[in-house]
C-alpha positions in Angstrom: 114.0 113.8 133.3 111.3 115.5 131.2 108.2 113.3 131.3 107.6 113.8 127.6 111.1 112.6 126.9 110.5 109.6 129.2 107.4 108.8 127.2 109.4 109.0 124.0 111.9 106.5 125.5 109.1 104.2 126.5 107.5 104.2 123.0 110.9 103.7 121.4 111.7 100.7 123.6 108.4 99.1 122.6 108.9 99.9 118.9 112.5 98.6 118.8 112.0 95.6 121.2 114.9 96.4 123.5 116.4 99.1 125.6 119.7 98.7 123.8 118.1 99.2 120.4 116.1 102.2 121.8 119.3 103.8 123.1 120.9 103.4 119.6 117.9 105.0 117.9 117.6 107.9 120.3 121.4 108.4 120.5 121.6 108.1 124.2 123.2 105.5 126.6 121.4 102.5 127.8 121.5 103.8 131.3 119.6 106.9 130.3 116.9 104.6 128.8 116.7 102.5 131.9 116.5 105.6 134.1 113.7 107.2 132.0 111.6 104.0 132.2 112.1 103.9 136.0 111.1 107.5 136.4 108.1 107.1 134.2 107.0 104.0 136.2 107.5 106.0 139.5 105.4 108.8 138.2 102.6 106.5 137.0 102.8 104.3 140.1 103.0 101.0 138.2 105.3 98.8 136.2 105.2 99.3 132.5 106.9 96.2 131.2 108.5 92.9 132.3 112.1 93.1 131.3 114.2 89.9 130.8 117.4 89.2 129.0 115.5 88.0 125.9 112.4 90.0 125.5 110.2 92.8 126.8 106.5 92.3 127.4 104.0 95.0 128.4 102.1 94.8 131.7 98.5 95.8 131.8 99.5 99.3 132.8 101.9 99.5 129.9 99.3 98.3 127.4 96.9 101.0 128.7 99.5 103.8 128.7 101.2 103.1 125.4 98.5 104.5 123.1 98.1 107.5 125.4 101.8 108.2 125.2 101.7 108.0 121.4 98.9 110.5 121.3 100.7 113.0 123.5 103.8 112.7 121.5 101.9 113.2 118.3 100.2 116.3 119.7 103.6 117.6 120.9 104.9 117.1 117.3 101.9 118.9 115.8 102.4 121.9 118.1 106.0 122.1 117.2 105.2 121.8 113.5 102.5 124.5 113.8 105.1 127.2 114.9 108.0 126.0 112.7 109.2 128.0 109.8 107.4 127.3 106.5 108.9 124.4 104.7 109.2 123.4 101.0 106.2 122.1 99.0 105.3 118.5 99.9 106.7 116.1 97.4 107.7 112.5 96.8 106.0 109.2 96.9 103.4 108.0 99.4 101.8 104.5 99.7 98.3 104.5 101.0 95.8 101.7 101.7 92.2 101.2 102.8 89.3 98.9 102.2 87.8 98.6 98.7 84.4 100.0 99.6 85.7 103.1 101.4 88.4 103.6 98.8 85.9 103.5 95.9 83.2 105.6 97.7 85.3 108.2 99.5 89.0 108.0 99.6 89.9 107.9 95.9 88.2 111.3 95.4 89.9 112.7 98.4 93.3 111.5 97.2 92.6 113.0 93.7 91.9 116.4 95.3 95.1 116.0 97.4 97.4 115.4 94.5 95.8 118.3 92.6 96.7 120.6 95.6 100.2 119.1 95.9 101.2 118.0 92.3 104.7 117.0 93.4 103.3 114.2 95.6 102.7 110.8 93.9 100.3 108.6 95.8 100.0 104.8 95.2 96.6 103.9 96.5 96.1 100.2 97.4 92.5 99.0 97.9 92.7 95.9 100.0 90.2 94.1 102.2 92.7 92.8 104.6 94.8 94.2 107.5 98.2 95.3 106.0 101.5 95.2 107.9 102.5 98.7 107.3 106.3 98.2 107.9 106.6 94.9 106.0 104.6 96.1 103.0 106.1 99.6 102.8 102.8 101.4 103.5 103.0 105.0 104.7 99.4 105.4 105.8 96.3 103.1 106.2 92.8 104.3 106.6 91.0 101.7 108.8 87.4 101.4 110.0 87.7 99.8 113.4 87.8 100.6 117.1 90.3 97.7 117.7 93.5 99.6 116.9 97.0 98.2 117.1 98.7 99.9 120.1 102.0 99.6 118.2 100.7 102.1 115.6 99.8 105.7 115.8 96.2 106.5 114.9 94.4 109.8 114.1 90.7 109.7 114.1 89.1 111.1 110.9 85.4 110.4 111.3 82.7 108.0 112.5 81.3 105.2 110.4 77.6 104.6 110.9 75.6 101.9 109.2 72.0 101.4 108.1 69.8 98.4 107.3 68.7 98.9 103.7 66.7 97.3 100.9 65.5 98.2 97.4 61.9 99.4 97.0 61.2 96.4 94.7 62.3 93.9 97.3 60.1 95.6 100.0 57.1 95.6 97.6 57.3 91.8 97.4 58.4 90.9 101.0 57.3 93.8 103.2 59.5 95.8 105.5 60.7 94.5 108.9 59.2 96.5 111.8 61.6 95.2 114.5 65.1 93.7 114.4 63.6 90.3 115.2 61.7 90.4 111.9 65.0 90.2 110.0 65.0 86.4 110.6 62.2 86.2 108.0 64.2 88.1 105.3 67.0 87.2 103.0 69.8 89.1 104.7 73.0 89.6 102.6 75.9 89.4 105.0 79.6 90.0 105.3 81.6 86.7 105.2 82.4 85.4 108.7 83.1 82.1 110.1 80.1 80.7 111.9 76.8 82.6 112.5 76.2 86.2 111.6 74.8 88.6 114.3 73.6 92.0 113.6 73.7 94.2 116.7 71.5 97.2 117.5 70.7 99.7 120.2 66.9 100.1 120.5 66.2 102.7 123.1 68.0 101.6 126.2 68.1 97.9 125.1 70.9 96.1 123.2 69.5 93.7 120.6 71.4 91.0 118.7 69.7 89.2 115.9 71.1 86.1 114.0 70.5 86.6 110.3 71.1 84.5 107.2 70.5 84.7 103.5 71.6 83.4 100.1 74.6 85.6 99.6 77.6 86.6 101.7 80.7 88.5 100.6 83.8 90.0 102.0 83.2 93.2 100.0 80.5 95.8 100.9 80.3 97.0 97.4 79.4 93.6 96.2 76.6 93.4 98.8 75.4 96.8 97.8 75.1 95.7 94.1 73.1 92.7 95.3 70.7 94.9 97.3 70.2 97.2 94.3 69.4 94.0 92.3 66.4 93.5 94.7 68.0 90.4 96.2 67.6 91.2 99.9 68.3 93.2 103.0 71.8 94.3 104.0 73.6 96.2 106.8 75.9 98.7 105.1 77.9 101.8 105.9 76.3 105.2 105.4 79.2 106.3 103.2 77.9 103.8 100.6 74.1 104.0 101.0 73.1 107.6 101.9 73.4 109.0 98.3 71.2 106.1 97.0 68.7 106.6 99.8 68.4 110.3 98.7 67.9 109.1 95.1 65.1 106.7 96.2 67.0 103.7 95.0 67.3 102.3 98.5 65.1 102.5 101.6 66.5 102.8 105.2 64.8 100.3 107.5 64.3 100.1 111.3 64.7 103.8 112.1 64.4 103.1 115.9 67.4 100.7 115.8 70.9 102.1 115.9 73.7 99.8 114.6 77.0 100.0 116.3 79.3 102.8 115.0 83.1 102.5 114.3 85.8 105.0 114.1 87.5 105.8 110.8 91.2 106.3 111.6 94.4 107.2 109.7 97.0 104.8 110.9 100.8 105.1 110.5 103.9 103.5 112.0 106.0 106.3 113.3 106.2 110.1 113.7 110.0 110.0 113.6 111.3 111.8 110.5 107.8 112.0 109.1 107.9 113.2 105.5 106.3 116.5 104.8 104.1 114.8 102.2 102.7 112.4 104.8 102.0 115.1 107.3 100.2 117.1 104.6 98.1 114.1 103.7 97.1 113.5 107.3 96.1 117.1 107.8 94.2 117.1 104.4 92.2 114.0 105.4 91.5 115.3 108.9 90.2 118.6 107.4 88.1 116.8 104.7 86.4 114.5 107.0 86.1 116.8 110.1 82.7 117.5 111.6 79.9 116.2 109.4 81.6 113.8 106.9 81.1 114.4 103.2 78.6 111.6 102.7 76.2 113.0 105.4 76.2 116.5 104.0 73.2 117.6 102.0 73.6 118.9 98.5 
């Protein structure tokens, strides 16, 4: 059996939860599904899942291979689409979600430009600071800033999210600027809401540094922390897509230039490539083009 087809069978079994359901979705017999899994396991040299009468669970090999299979299938679909005959204009509704801060700072403008280009597409943009179940909540696409991706979903990397430690000039004139990460313990650090202690992690040369910080304000929203920093209240670790324009304007100062906070990937995440609407594919391509290379917030001018 074709290995790409075998990968499609494997991904479909995982998505549907059973070989029988996968066979129904793919329009093949259960024996074909079983044979495809067996051939794929033979080729890979390892068992992909534990199969019982009640449930399927992925082995460590299966967990490692699943996202790679999804990427290969997506690339195959992209290649096919690139040589297909031109289709009609993208149209219809799309539901899109991302965090409040990234939505306000970057994604809303991108979506506005997208619907200007494709006026027959209607986008419902939900700004939510929680992880959304795409299937249960009817979301077509989520933009997530994380490297901890759900292997059940398909992800397309759009850009990298870097962060900076920043403060307002007025705060620094009163309290001074930290020279090293360890000096942050002496400052009012405005933090994201977590349970327990808050650690800020940096790379300083060849050394990893973790500093426990605290302050008078925490929030689950980066925009709220940004407003507090602009109000001269303290120091915060915030994404560059929020703070770079304000640094260029002189309203914020970037601190600790020799310390590199951890970066995260910005991904477009969706549930399935099967029967993907043309509007969704157009949006994926539009976002990938917009954020390719140097992202907009890092471009000068």
